[in-house]
N, C-alpha and C positions, 0 to 999 in steps of 0.2 A: 504494500500500500504506500503510495506517494502522498505526502502531506504538502500541499501547495498553498502558499500564502500569497495573496494578491494585495498590493499596497498602492493607494493613491493619496490624495490630500485629505478629502473630507469623508471618504468611504460612503459616498452617496450615489455615484454613477458608474465610474469605470471599474473599480475593484469589486463592488457587489455584482456587477454584470459578469465579471470573470468568475467569481465564486459560483454564481448560479449556473453558468455555462459549463464549467468543468466539474461541478459536483455530480453531474450525471455520468461522467466517464467511469468506466470500470477500472478499479485500482487507484482511484484518486479520492482523497479527502481534501476538500477545498475550504478555505477561510479567507476573510478579507478584513482589512483595517485601514485606517488613515493616519497620516503623519501629524495632522493638526490636532491640537488639544480639544477642539470642538467637533472632531469627527464623530460620525455615528458610532463607530467602534474605534476608539483610539488605539494605536499600535502600542503594545507593551512587551516586556521581556518574555512573558509566558508564550505569546504568539510566536516570537522569534525562536524560542527554544523548541516549540512544537513543530515548526516547519522543517521539511527536508530541503525545500527550494523556495526562494522568495522571488516573486515577480513584481517589479516596480514599474509604474507607468512612465515615469520620466527620470532623467538623470538626477534632477534635484531631489527626488524621493530617495534615491540611493545614497546621496550625500547626507540627507537628514537621518536615514536609518543607520549608516555607518558612524556618523558623528554621535548619535544618541546611544547606540547599542554596540559600539565597537567591539567590546569583549565578547558579547553574545554572538555576533555575526562573523567572527574571525574564521570559522570553519564552515560557513554557510555559502551556498551558491546564490548570488543575487544577479538576476537577469533584468536589464533595462529594456523595456519593450518599445519605448519611444512613441507612446500614444498620447497625443495632446488632449487637453480637457475641453473637448468640443462635442461630446456625444451625450445623449440622454441614456438613462437606464434601459438596458436591453435593446438599444438601437441595433438593427440588423447589420449595419455597416461595422459597428464596434464588435459585434459577435464574430463576424467574418474575420476581422483583423486579429482578434484574440486567438481564434482557432488557427489561423495561419502562423502566428508568431509563437504561441505557447504550445500548440499541438506537438510539434517536433520534439520539444524538450520532454514532454510527458510521455510521448511514444518511446523515446530512448530509455525512459525509466520504467517501461513495462506497462504503461496505462493504455487503454483503448477507448475510443469514442463510444458513446451509447449506441447500441444497435450493431456494433462490430465485434462483439465478444467472441 
């Protein structure tokens, strides 16, 4: 089982979309959080510890994560997806981009999309 953590700023649009999208994959446990203090689910050390791989939407998120949780992320894989904050929750274009960018990582870790078990 791959534990994938998705991180954006507010945990309102991009990272919850990713969590919902990949939680249906076989072999994936997905969670999401935000780097801002006012995020719906603020990122904390427990989430970092839980994750096998961390996907951040922008390079600025990686910078915030490593600055705040440097010790906890030292052995974690952090992937910058390069997805700007211009999508609504579950926007079909966002889902397509996420599947294209995240899918290969999860596939290499043994996960499969829903319906392809």
